[in-house]
Every structure is written in C-alpha cells, then in structure tokens.
C-alpha positions as a printed Julia matrix, in Angstrom:
215×3 Matrix{Float64}:
  87.46  103.53  92.97
  91.03  103.84  91.5
  92.94  100.83  89.65
  94.92   99.96  92.74
  91.67   99.6   94.8
  90.09   97.68  92.01
  92.93   95.26  91.75
  92.59   94.61  95.52
  88.96   93.7   95.26
  89.78   91.44  92.18
  92.43   89.71  94.41
  90.19   89.05  97.39
  87.56   87.76  95.0
  89.82   85.42  93.31
  91.34   84.42  96.95
  87.77   83.18  97.8
  87.21   81.57  94.65
  90.53   79.62  94.53
  92.07   79.38  97.92
  95.0    77.39  96.64
  96.98   79.16  94.15
  99.27   76.69  93.16
 101.39   75.93  89.92
  99.69   72.98  88.2
 103.08   71.8   86.9
 104.48   68.65  89.39
 108.14   69.25  90.22
 110.21   68.48  93.48
 113.1    70.79  92.67
 113.95   74.17  91.09
 115.66   72.36  88.04
 112.71   70.13  87.62
 110.32   73.26  87.65
 112.46   75.2   85.0
 112.73   71.99  82.85
 108.87   71.54  82.93
 108.1    74.97  82.38
 110.3    74.91  79.37
 108.32   72.1   78.07
 104.98   73.7   78.66
 105.36   76.11  75.95
 102.9    75.49  73.36
 101.83   72.53  75.26
  99.36   71.83  78.09
 100.63   71.36  81.69
  98.84   68.18  81.88
 100.5    66.92  79.1
 103.75   67.97  80.75
 103.03   66.11  83.74
 102.54   63.01  81.73
 106.01   63.56  80.38
 108.03   64.55  83.21
 108.13   61.35  85.33
 109.88   59.25  82.9
 112.13   62.24  82.11
 113.18   62.85  85.49
 113.62   59.09  86.62
 116.29   58.84  83.72
 117.99   62.24  84.55
 117.39   62.62  88.32
 120.26   65.22  88.6
 121.7    68.44  87.1
 124.74   66.41  85.92
 122.56   63.76  84.42
 121.02   66.07  82.1
 124.38   68.24  81.38
 125.58   64.55  80.1
 122.43   63.68  78.4
 122.16   62.65  74.81
 120.01   65.11  73.41
 118.63   62.57  70.84
 117.38   60.45  73.91
 115.74   63.57  75.55
 113.86   64.3   72.18
 112.43   60.69  72.41
 111.17   60.92  75.87
 109.56   64.43  75.45
 108.53   64.07  71.81
 104.67   64.24  72.51
 104.82   67.68  73.84
 105.55   69.62  70.61
 108.69   71.44  69.27
 110.73   68.44  71.29
 113.78   69.06  69.32
 114.16   72.64  70.05
 113.25   71.89  73.95
 115.49   68.93  74.32
 118.32   71.18  72.96
 117.44   73.86  75.27
 117.29   71.58  78.23
 120.62   69.97  77.92
 122.24   73.29  77.06
 120.54   75.23  80.14
 121.54   72.48  82.46
 125.21   72.91  81.39
 124.95   76.64  81.71
 123.76   76.3   85.06
 126.32   74.14  86.18
 129.18   76.07  84.48
 127.81   79.76  85.07
 125.98   79.48  88.33
 127.78   76.76  90.4
 125.27   74.2   89.75
 122.51   76.4   91.43
 119.39   77.77  89.5
 119.58   81.4   89.7
 117.13   83.42  91.72
 116.68   86.53  89.62
 115.35   87.37  86.2
 118.44   88.91  84.89
 120.57   85.47  85.34
 117.42   83.1   84.41
 117.12   84.78  81.01
 120.65   84.1   80.08
 119.74   80.38  79.92
 118.82   78.83  76.73
 114.99   78.82  76.22
 114.24   80.81  79.1
 112.22   83.99  78.68
 110.59   86.52  81.33
 107.58   84.44  81.68
 109.52   81.34  82.85
 112.03   83.21  84.96
 109.01   84.99  86.79
 107.48   81.66  87.59
 110.99   80.39  89.07
 111.49   83.55  91.08
 107.78   83.42  92.36
 107.38   79.78  93.11
 110.96   78.56  93.98
 112.39   81.87  95.68
 109.19   83.44  96.87
 109.85   86.86  95.5
 107.37   89.01  93.69
 106.73   87.98  90.26
 103.96   88.43  87.58
 104.05   85.41  85.07
 102.58   86.77  81.77
 101.04   83.87  80.27
  98.16   84.0   77.71
  95.37   83.8   80.52
  96.98   86.6   82.63
  97.24   88.79  79.62
  93.76   88.37  78.4
  91.93   88.63  81.91
  93.94   91.44  82.64
  92.77   93.41  79.59
  89.48   92.32  80.09
  89.23   93.48  83.47
  90.84   96.86  82.54
  94.09   96.23  84.76
  96.14   96.24  81.6
  95.99   97.69  78.35
  98.37   95.71  76.25
  98.76   92.27  74.8
 102.51   92.74  74.93
 103.94   90.36  77.7
 106.76   92.64  78.95
 104.59   95.68  78.69
 101.64   93.79  80.52
 104.13   92.68  83.27
 105.43   96.2   83.79
 101.72   97.59  84.05
 100.7    94.76  86.53
 103.83   95.49  88.75
 102.63   99.06  89.04
  99.27   98.02  90.53
  99.64   94.74  92.21
 100.76   94.53  95.92
 104.15   92.42  95.28
 103.28   90.07  97.89
 100.12   89.23  96.05
 101.54   89.16  92.6
 102.34   85.85  92.16
  99.36   84.08  93.71
  97.37   86.56  91.5
  99.07   85.01  88.36
  98.28   81.51  89.3
  94.57   82.23  90.34
  94.04   84.06  86.94
  95.32   80.93  85.27
  92.89   78.87  87.28
  90.14   81.22  86.51
  90.87   81.38  82.83
  90.59   77.42  82.56
  87.35   77.22  84.59
  85.24   80.47  83.84
  87.03   83.19  81.66
  87.59   80.76  78.83
  88.79   82.33  75.48
  86.16   83.09  73.08
  83.26   81.75  75.56
  83.62   83.41  78.71
  80.91   82.51  81.34
  80.33   85.82  82.51
  77.16   85.01  84.14
  78.87   82.99  86.91
  82.16   84.9   87.04
  83.15   86.37  90.48
  84.63   89.25  88.99
  82.05   90.49  86.64
  81.15   93.63  88.88
  84.8    94.64  88.38
  85.26   93.78  84.83
  85.34   96.32  82.1
  84.27   93.9   79.46
  81.31   92.62  81.26
  80.06   96.2   82.07
  80.71   97.34  78.56
  78.48   94.69  77.23
  75.71   95.27  79.52
  75.16   91.38  80.08
  72.53   90.74  82.3
  70.5    93.85  81.49
  68.35   92.24  78.75
C-alpha cells in the first residue's frame, strides 16, 4: 500500500467516525469566520464562541469594524488572550478588505495573507469553508496526527501543508483537516493518545512502531 492509498484508507475511516466534518467556530458570514479564526490563535474555539456573539452584535458589518475603536474591541475580546494585537488586526484587516478588495473577503491564499494577522492556516480555512476550494488547514492537531500516521514528515506548517497537498485528494482535503481536529480532541490527544480505541491504529506508524497491543 503506497502513501496515497494509505491516505484514502485513513480518510474513509475518519468519515465513518466523524460524518459531520464541520468547523467548530460559529459564524454566519465570511468576515465573521475570518475574525473568529483570528481570535482563535492561542485560544480555544469554545472560548471564541463565547466572545463573538457580543462582538458581532456591536459590530455587525464590515463598515462597523472599519470604524471601530480598537480599545472597545479590546474590551470585548479581552478574555481570549493576546487581545491587544488581535483587536488591532481585526480593525486593520477590515479596512484592508474595504480598501483593497471592494469589501469582499478574498477567495485565494495570496490575497488573504496580505491581510493583517492572517497566515496560511487562516487563509486555508477561509478558502475551504467559505469558497469550497481545496484547502489544508495546518493546525497543531493536523500536524501532530499527520506525523504520527506517517502522512507527513515535518512539524513545519508550510512544509506539512505541501506534503499533504501531494497525497490528499483535493476534494477531501478540507474535510480531512476538520476530522483530524475532531479526532485530536476526542482520541489522539497530545501526550495521552487513546491508541487502543483509535480507528486509525492499523494505519498509524506510531502505533505500529510501539507494538501496542502485543503485550
């Protein structure tokens, strides 16, 4: 079985285990997903979902964010960590979207990564979830699990993304990333993976190398 065949087996196993491959951030439009994703850096999605209702109620439109007082945004998002930098980025990126992209959140990685505070991980999430384009969202769960499985051989996010783009079917890549996040939270937990109940153990380089189950 080559690595692409192995990836297909893993994709099918994850589909059965997590049929709903969805982003855990709550958002009604592209701008709000972009902002929620910026807030999620070094913060849990659960915490972000507690913060965004008040933020989006006060600033419901792009123009509202463009005209926002950064200090006021700081106050609303204060509990999510690094709030000063995030508040400044949110207001600045909103103005960049208005001034540089006609008020529309860009649909490609190159343009998205020109926005303040937006890296490839966030850009991939937007093009995958909003614009339904092939995307590889290299968050910590995906990088860790891909390396354990043997689908990737690097902890560098960009290199990991490029390796996975080579082996994942484009139409499956975005959902695969979401399912890896779900699996990382439920089973393949950092430092204490539940290998004995993992649906991927038969395909996992880490599990097979440890000879777990052969005591």
